N, C-alpha and C positions, 0 to 999 in steps of 0.2 A: 561243727562244734555246737553242742546243745547249751542252752542257757540254764540258769538255775531253775529247777522245776517248781520251787516254792514261790518265786516271784518272776513273772514273765517279762521283765524289762532288763536289758543287759547291754553292756558295751563290749564289743569285741576289740581286742588290742592285738594288732598284727606286729609281733616282735621282730619279724623279718624286715618290716618296713623301718623300724627303728635302726636296725643293723645297717640297712641300705643307706639310710640318711646319714649316719655317721661316716660311712664309706664315701659318700658324695662330698661331705664336708672335708674329709681328709684329702681327697683328690684336689680340692680347691685350694687348701691352705698349705699343703706340703707336709713333710715329716718333722720339720723343725719346731713348728708351733704346737703348743699343748692345747688340748680340748678340755674345757670344763663344761659339763652338761648341766643346765639348770633343771633340777628335778624338784623344785619347791612346789607346794600345793599338791602333794601326792602326784608329782610328775605331770602337772597340768591336767590332773584327773585321770591319768592313764595307769596309775599304780606304781609307786615309787620304787619298790624293791625289784620287781620284774624289769622295769625300764632301766634302772641303774645297772643291774646285772648284765643286761643285754648291751647297753652302751659301753660299759667297761670292757666287755669281751670283744667289742667291735673296735676298740682303740682309744676310747676316751680315757683321760688320766685323772681328772678331778670331778667331784660332785659338788654342785652348788645348791644350797638350801636357804630358806628365808631366816630361820631362827634356831635357837638352841634345841628346842623340843624336836624339831624335824631332824636336826643333826644327830641327836642321841638315838632316835629311832633307826636312822641309817647305820650308825656306828655299830649297832648290835649285829648287823648283817655283813658289814664290810670293815673289819677291824684295822686294816692297814691302808685303806684308800684315803688320800687327802680329801677332806670335806671342808669347804669354805662356807662360812655363815655370811650371807650377802647383806643382811640388814645390820643396823647398829646394835651392838650389845649393850647390856645394862649391868649395873652393880648387882652382884648376886649370881651372875652367870659364870664368873671366873673359875670357880672350883669345878663345875661341870666341863668347862672348856679344857682346862689343864688336865684333869683326870682322864679325859677321853680323847686327848690328842686332837682336838678340833682346831681349826684355824679361824680366828675371828676377824671381822672387818672393824677397824678402829678409826674413829674420827674425833676423839677427845683425849686429852692428856690424862684426865681423871681415870678413864677406863684403861688406858695403857698402863698407868701406875698400879691399878688394881690387879691387872693380869700379871704384871711383873712380880708384885708381892706374893701372889698365889703361887706362881711358878717357883720362886725361890723357896717358899715353904715346902714344896714338893721336891726340892733339890734338882730342879731342871730349868730349862729355858723354853719359852714358847715363841713360835713364829706367828707374826701378825701380818695382815694386809691393811694398808691405809687407804681409805676412801677420800678422794678429793673431789670437790664439786666444781665442774667446769661449765655448769649451766643447767643442770637438771633441777636444782633447787629442792632436793629431797634430803638426803644425808650427805655428809662429807664436809671437809674443811675447804673453804673457798680457795681456789687455786692461787689467788693473789697473796694469800696468807699461809700457803702450805709449806714454803721452805723453812721458816722459823719453827713451824710445827714439826717437820721432819727432823730438824736439827735437835730439838728438845727430846723427842721420842727416841732418837737414835742413841742418846746418852743414857737412857734408862737401863739399868742392869737387870737382866732376867728376860729380856725380850729381844727378838731380832726382826727387823723389817724385811720380810721375805717378798712382799708384793705391794705394788701401788696400782690402784684401780680408779676408774671413774665410770660414769654411765651417760650414754647419749640420750638426749631428750627427744630427738626427731630423726633418728637414723633411717627411718623408712620413707622419709620425705624425698621425692625426686630432686628437689632443690637442696643440695647438701651443703650449702654455705654455712649454716650454723653448726652442722656436724663437723665440718672442717675446722671451724673456729674452735670448737671444743677440743678436737684432737691437737691443734696447735698449742692451746693452753696447757694441755696435759704434757706434751712433749717438752715444752719449756720448763715445766717443773722438774721433769726427769733430768734434763740437761743441767739445770741450776743445781740440783741435788748432787749430780755426779761431780760438778766442779767443787763442791764442798766435801767431797770424799764419801758421799753416801751413794753407794752403788746397789741398786735394788734388783734382785735377780729376775722377778716376774712382773712385767708391766702388762696390764690388761684393761681394755676399754671396749672391745668390739662385741656387741650383741649380734643377733641374727641379721638385722638390717645392715649394720656396718660391715660385718663379716662378708656379706654379699656385695655391698655397694661401694666399699672403700677399702681397697686392698692394703693401703698403707696403715690402716688402723689395727691390723691383726697382731703386731708386736710379738710378745712371747707366749701369749695365751689368748684364746677366744672363748666366748661364753654363749654358745648357741642355746636358745630357748625354744621358741615356737617352731622353728624349722626342724628341730629334732623330731617333732611329732608329725612332720610332713605337711605343715601349714606355712604358707608364704607370709612374711611380715607385710608385704604389699604386692599387688598384682604384677608390677613391672619386674619383679625378681624372677618370674617364671622363665625368662629367657636366659638367665645366668646358670641355673641349676635345676635338675630334675629331682623332685622329692616325692615320696610316697606317703599318703595319709595313713596314720597308724590306727585311728579310732573310728569305729562304726557304732552308732547308737540304734538299738533295735528294741522292738516290743512285739506283742501279738494282740490281735483283736480279742478283747474279752467279752464283748457283747455287740449284737447287731440287731437293728430293728428298722422297720419301715416307718417313715414319718410323713404325715400329710401336710399340705399347705396350711399356713396360719399358725402352726405350732412353733414354739420358741425353744431355743437350746441354751442350757446352762444358766449360771447366775446372772442376775440383772436383766435377763431376757433381751440381750443385745442383738441376738440373731434370730430372725424369723424365716422359717422355711417358705420358699416361694412356690415350689411345686413338689409333688410327691417324689420322695427320694429314699435312700437308705443311709443311715447314720451308724458308723462304727465307733465304739468306745474303746479307747486304748488306755492301759494302766500305767500312765506316766503323767506327772504334773509338776507344779513348782516345788513340791516337797522332794522331788528327785533332782531338782536343778534345771528343769525345763521351764524357763521363765514365763511368768504370767503375761509378759509383754508379747508373747506369741499369740495371744488371744485374737482370733479373727484374721490372722495373717499367717502366711507360710503354708507349707505342704509337707506331706509324708509320702513315701513310696509304698504302694500296695499292689502286688501282682505286676510290678514294673510300671505302674501308672501313678500319676500324681493325684493325691486326694487332699483337698483344702481343709485346713483346720477351721472349724466353725465354733462360734461362741467363746465364752471365757474359759481360759485354762484354769482348772481347779487344782487343789493340792495334790490329788492322786490320779486324776484322769483328764483326758482330753477327748473331744469328739471331732470326727472327720467325716466329710461327705463322700461316700463311695458309690453314689447313685449312677455314675457314669463308668463304673468299672465292672466288667462282667465276672461272675463266678465267685464273688467275695464270700468268705465264710469265716465263722469264729475260728480262732487259732491261726489265721493267716498271719504271716510275718509282715510287720510294718517297719520301714526304715526311716528314721528321723535324720540321721547323718550317715552317709555311706552310699553304696551302690546296690541297685537291684534292677534286673531286666534291661541293662544297658544304659540306664539313667543314673545320675549321681547327684546327691545333695551334699554340698561341702559344708564344713564348719564356717567358712567365710560367708557362704550364702545365708546360712542360718543367722549368723551375727548381723549381716546386712539388713535382714528383715526388721530387726528390732533396734537398730541404731547403736550396736555395741561392737566389740571386737571378738575374734575367734578365741583369744586367750580366756575371756570370761566365759564364753559358751562351754569350753572344754573343762576348765578348772572348777566350775560350779556344780558339775555332776555329783550327786550325792552318794552316800554309802548304800542306799537301798538299791542302787543300780549295780548289779553284779558285774565284775570284770572277768571276762573270759579271754584267756590268752591263747593265741593261735601259734 
């Protein structure tokens, strides 16, 4: 598959890997549990429409996005699919939500009443999911205070509580004591609500880490994110499930020259060439989402061999030392994430070099990087 001929940096997205990963999740959780795929941030940089279409065809039932704008963009392509907005809504969003049959995450009575008023104006009723906070400390009603909140919201005409959700703070930690505590807090709210006659059809709390590591957290629906894209939330999950990475990041050598000892490379002159070598310039930089933190660390694959990144990463270009690789020429393919010649650079490896996580490495890839679907 050829990249965009106008800009020689691209991400190859293996949609069959997405399909395979959904199949692996389904085998693990069985047929009773629904799958909501997290496709926020342009499907973690993979391309939201293509990934969503593939995941739904493979058996996912719900799509999860961050905010109303993302939801509206998806609704244009998927008019009937349930779309859950995972972040807290704000006043002014209600008309968009009701008109487009989106499902909001609610954690304030004010927003619940605003949605209800708008739904009644449209002559309809809207389903909502309520977020309770069991220890993430982000959005949601604290679990200790959630039962009165549920009781109040359940009495508001024009809305129905379809779902109850929470989010784990440390599900990928091998020590699952806090994750278990969060689950217990969540289930207590579910049981207390049931005793008060509030029966909520869809309970969901399991992200990728919990889905893999804590079977009892799967409940009515799971919310796989990073694992959908073939990346493990932590290394110890590799023994539980086989996943296929979906994204490869590639470019081509734009310029090649011989550099003698004593010369310096890139801004700030942070790298000095020690002995005569060849330096290749690649058309990718922090303007494309390849972080400046990679400066002077990490490698790319060229002709199946590892070439170190040297000097500061610039907005549009990086330099790599190819002096120890035979036969290198302009237009040769360079792999920043992916496989070449039997070697592989994973998103996890790339993230580890710069002290971040694979989620950030993938989702920050910019629009200048063409997506090529296999």
